[in-house]
C-alpha positions in Angstrom: -95.6 8.4 79.4 -96.1 4.6 80.0 -96.0 3.4 83.4 -92.8 1.4 82.4 -91.2 4.7 81.4 -91.9 6.1 84.7 -90.6 3.5 86.4 -91.3 -0.2 87.9 -94.3 -1.7 89.2 -93.7 -4.0 92.2 -96.4 -6.5 93.2 -96.4 -7.9 96.7 -98.8 -10.7 97.0 -99.9 -13.4 99.6 -102.6 -16.1 99.2 -104.0 -18.2 101.8 -106.8 -20.6 102.3 -108.5 -22.6 105.2 -110.9 -25.5 105.1 -113.0 -23.5 107.7 -114.8 -25.2 110.8 -117.7 -27.0 109.1 -116.1 -28.4 105.9 -114.1 -31.6 105.7 -112.4 -30.6 102.6 -110.9 -27.6 100.7 -112.5 -27.0 97.3 -111.1 -23.5 96.9 -108.2 -22.7 94.8 -106.1 -19.7 94.0 -103.3 -18.9 91.8 -100.5 -15.9 91.6 -98.7 -15.8 88.0 -96.1 -13.4 86.7 -96.9 -14.0 82.9 -93.5 -12.4 81.8 -91.7 -15.7 83.2 -94.2 -18.0 82.0 -94.8 -21.1 84.0 -91.8 -20.4 86.2 -93.6 -17.5 87.7 -96.6 -19.5 88.8 -97.7 -20.1 92.4 -100.4 -22.7 93.1 -101.1 -24.7 95.9 -101.0 -28.5 95.6 -104.2 -30.4 94.9 -105.7 -31.5 98.1 -104.3 -29.1 100.2 -106.3 -28.3 103.3 -104.9 -25.1 104.7 -102.0 -23.0 103.1 -100.4 -19.6 102.6 -97.6 -18.4 100.3 -96.1 -14.9 99.7 -94.8 -13.8 96.1 -93.0 -10.5 95.2 -91.9 -9.6 91.7 -91.7 -6.7 89.4 -94.3 -6.3 86.9 -92.9 -7.3 83.4 -94.3 -6.4 80.0 -96.7 -9.3 79.7 -98.2 -8.5 83.3 -99.8 -10.7 85.8 -102.6 -12.9 86.7 -104.5 -13.4 89.9 -107.4 -15.8 90.6 -109.6 -17.3 93.2 -112.0 -20.1 92.6 -114.7 -21.5 94.9 -115.6 -25.1 93.8 -118.7 -27.0 94.2 -120.1 -30.5 93.6 -120.2 -33.6 95.6 -117.1 -35.9 96.6 -114.3 -34.6 95.1 -115.9 -32.6 92.2 -115.8 -29.1 93.7 -112.0 -29.3 94.2 -111.4 -30.8 91.0 -113.5 -28.2 89.3 -111.8 -25.3 91.0 -108.4 -26.7 90.6 -109.1 -27.2 86.6 -110.2 -23.6 86.5 -107.2 -21.7 88.0 -104.7 -24.2 86.3 -106.2 -23.9 82.7 -106.8 -20.2 82.9 -103.3 -19.5 84.0 -101.8 -22.0 81.3 -103.8 -20.5 78.7 -103.3 -17.1 79.3 -99.7 -17.6 79.7 -99.2 -19.6 76.5 -101.4 -17.5 74.1 -100.5 -14.1 75.4 -96.7 -14.6 75.4 -96.8 -15.8 71.8 -99.0 -12.9 70.4 -97.4 -11.0 68.1 -100.0 -7.9 68.2 -100.1 -7.5 72.0 -102.4 -4.8 73.2 -104.7 -4.0 76.2 -107.7 -5.3 74.1 -106.0 -8.7 73.1 -105.0 -9.0 76.7 -108.7 -8.9 77.8 -109.6 -11.0 75.0 -107.1 -13.7 76.2 -108.5 -13.6 79.8 -112.1 -14.2 78.4 -111.0 -16.8 76.1 -109.2 -18.6 78.8 -112.5 -18.6 81.1 -114.5 -19.7 78.4 -112.1 -22.5 77.4 -112.3 -23.6 81.2 -115.9 -23.8 81.4 -115.8 -26.1 78.3 -113.2 -28.1 79.9 -114.9 -28.6 83.3 -118.5 -28.9 81.6 -116.9 -31.7 79.5 -115.4 -33.7 82.4 -118.6 -33.4 84.2 -120.5 -34.9 81.5 -118.2 -37.8 80.7 -117.7 -38.9 84.2 -120.7 -39.7 86.6 -118.6 -39.0 89.7 -118.3 -35.6 88.6 -121.6 -34.6 87.3 -122.9 -31.0 88.0 -119.5 -30.2 89.4 -118.6 -26.2 89.0 -116.8 -23.5 90.3 -116.7 -19.8 90.6 -113.9 -17.5 89.2 -112.6 -14.3 89.8 -109.6 -13.4 87.5 -107.6 -10.6 87.8 -105.2 -9.5 84.9 -102.7 -6.7 85.5 -101.1 -4.8 82.5 -99.3 -2.0 83.3 -101.3 0.2 85.5 -104.4 -1.3 84.2 -106.5 -3.9 85.9 -108.8 -6.0 84.2 -111.4 -8.3 85.9 -113.2 -11.6 84.5 -115.9 -12.6 86.6 -118.1 -15.7 87.0 -120.0 -16.7 90.1 -120.0 -15.0 93.5 -116.4 -15.0 94.8 -115.2 -11.3 94.9 -112.9 -8.7 94.2 -112.2 -5.5 96.1 -109.9 -2.4 95.9 -108.6 -0.8 99.1 -107.4 2.6 98.5 -106.7 5.5 100.8 -108.3 3.6 103.7 -111.5 2.7 101.7 -112.7 -0.6 100.5 -114.7 -0.9 97.3 -116.1 -4.2 95.7 -115.3 -4.3 92.1 -117.0 -7.4 90.9 -121.2 -8.0 90.8 -122.0 -11.0 92.7 -123.8 -13.4 90.3 -126.2 -14.9 93.0 -129.9 -15.2 93.6 -129.5 -13.2 96.8 -127.7 -10.3 95.0 -130.1 -10.3 92.0 -133.1 -10.4 94.4 -132.2 -7.4 96.4 -130.9 -5.2 93.4 -133.9 -6.0 91.5 -136.1 -5.0 94.4 -137.9 -8.1 94.3 -136.7 -8.6 97.9 -135.2 -6.8 100.9 -132.0 -7.8 102.2 -133.3 -9.8 105.0 -136.1 -11.6 102.8 -133.2 -12.6 100.4 -131.1 -13.8 103.4 -133.9 -16.1 104.7 -134.8 -17.4 101.3 -134.0 -21.1 100.8 -132.2 -19.9 97.5 -130.2 -17.5 99.3 -126.9 -19.6 98.4 -127.6 -20.2 94.8 -125.5 -18.7 92.3 -126.7 -17.8 88.9 -123.6 -18.8 86.9 -120.7 -20.9 87.2 -117.9 -22.8 85.4 -118.9 -26.2 84.5 -122.8 -26.7 84.9 -123.7 -25.1 81.5 -122.0 -25.2 78.3 -122.1 -21.6 77.6 -121.3 -18.6 79.9 -121.5 -15.0 79.9 -118.1 -13.6 81.3 -118.4 -10.3 83.2 -115.3 -8.1 82.0 -114.7 -5.0 84.1 -111.7 -2.5 84.4 -110.0 -0.4 87.2 -107.0 1.9 86.7 -104.4 1.2 89.5 -102.6 3.7 91.8 -99.4 3.7 93.9 -100.3 1.6 97.4 -103.5 0.1 96.0 -104.2 -3.3 97.5 -106.2 -5.8 95.4 -108.5 -8.4 97.5 -109.6 -11.4 95.9 -111.8 -13.7 98.1 -114.3 -16.6 98.2 -117.7 -16.2 100.0 -116.3 -18.0 102.9 -114.4 -14.7 103.6 -116.8 -12.1 102.9 -120.3 -13.6 104.3 -118.7 -13.3 107.8 -116.0 -10.5 107.6 -117.0 -6.8 106.6 -115.2 -4.4 104.3 -114.1 -2.4 107.6 -112.4 -5.3 108.8 -110.6 -6.0 105.5 -109.3 -2.4 105.5 -107.9 -2.8 109.1 -106.2 -6.0 108.3 -104.3 -4.7 105.0 -101.2 -3.1 106.6 -97.5 -3.4 105.4 -97.5 -7.2 106.0 -99.9 -8.9 103.8 -99.0 -12.5 105.2 -100.1 -11.3 108.6 -103.3 -9.4 106.9 -104.3 -12.9 105.2 -103.8 -14.8 108.6 -105.9 -12.0 110.5 -108.8 -12.3 107.9 -108.9 -16.1 108.0 -108.8 -16.2 111.6 -111.8 -13.9 111.9 -113.8 -15.6 109.7 -112.8 -19.1 111.8 -113.7 -17.1 114.9 -117.2 -16.7 113.6 -117.8 -20.3 112.6 -116.2 -20.4 109.0 -119.0 -22.4 107.6 -117.5 -22.5 104.4 -113.9 -22.9 103.1 -112.2 -19.5 103.5 -109.8 -18.2 100.7 -108.1 -14.7 100.5 -105.6 -13.3 98.3 -103.9 -9.8 98.6 -101.8 -7.9 96.2 -100.3 -4.6 96.9 -99.3 -2.3 94.0 -96.1 -0.1 94.6 -93.2 1.7 92.6 -92.7 4.8 90.4 -94.7 3.3 87.6 -98.0 4.2 89.4 -99.2 7.5 89.8 -100.5 8.6 93.1 -104.3 8.5 93.8 -106.3 11.6 93.2 -109.4 12.9 94.3 -110.7 12.5 90.4 -109.8 8.9 90.4 -112.8 6.6 90.4 -113.0 3.2 92.2 -115.7 1.1 91.2 -117.3 -1.5 88.5 -116.2 0.0 85.4 -116.7 -1.4 81.6 -113.5 -2.2 79.8 -112.4 1.2 77.9 -112.4 1.3 74.1 -108.9 1.7 72.7 -107.6 5.1 73.2 -109.9 5.9 76.1 
């Protein structure tokens, strides 16, 4: 029995962003899109907004939903332009191509996410090549596509996705950063990596290069799961236990609490967080056998 045959799936979302203490401009972007209603179902902040928050609630339709956080980088306005281009293009591309797909399937949904991210890279790279003021601009991209009770993630860079379930917070993405690679490969200790002059270097972003390797992963959703997307301005100063504590029934209060926690600790970078709670009879209750973590996209029928 499919999730829609069992009943509806309700998404309660809140997205918030803050410039932080040390930055003069907010170069982060985020988006929440109900793909079943097209462009009318897209929530994005206006370009240039410093600090903002918005709340969205909708029942998941047959075309699913898309949630995204992007953390821009580059001098002058480059980072802001890159992150805004990324969120706008990925949402519009998936919305237009997926809605007209006559052979819709989970596999084709994942393909549409990957193609949109690759196209966004080409677009940003082209702009940075043609316009000297934008030379070298780029952005991370953490894209979450929800189709029935399946969550698909497309990852570039070091923004993160977590899943909070039954009081536990689990990271679903792998940081594409020097620090993470050095520690996981055994080349450096955690302390050595944090002290390195390359500690803030990310290994991949949208824009700087003409090709990218999109990291695609999967998670099955259960009732009352909360998806957390955030930029490194949050997770570098706020821990997973604090994320769990902030995720209550009021997601707007949760976003505000997390951003305030980051600001209290100096918020050296822009701080962006997107919380999405999944409820409804269309989702199964979590079971002890359910795995939470970074998983490959299953083959058809798995």
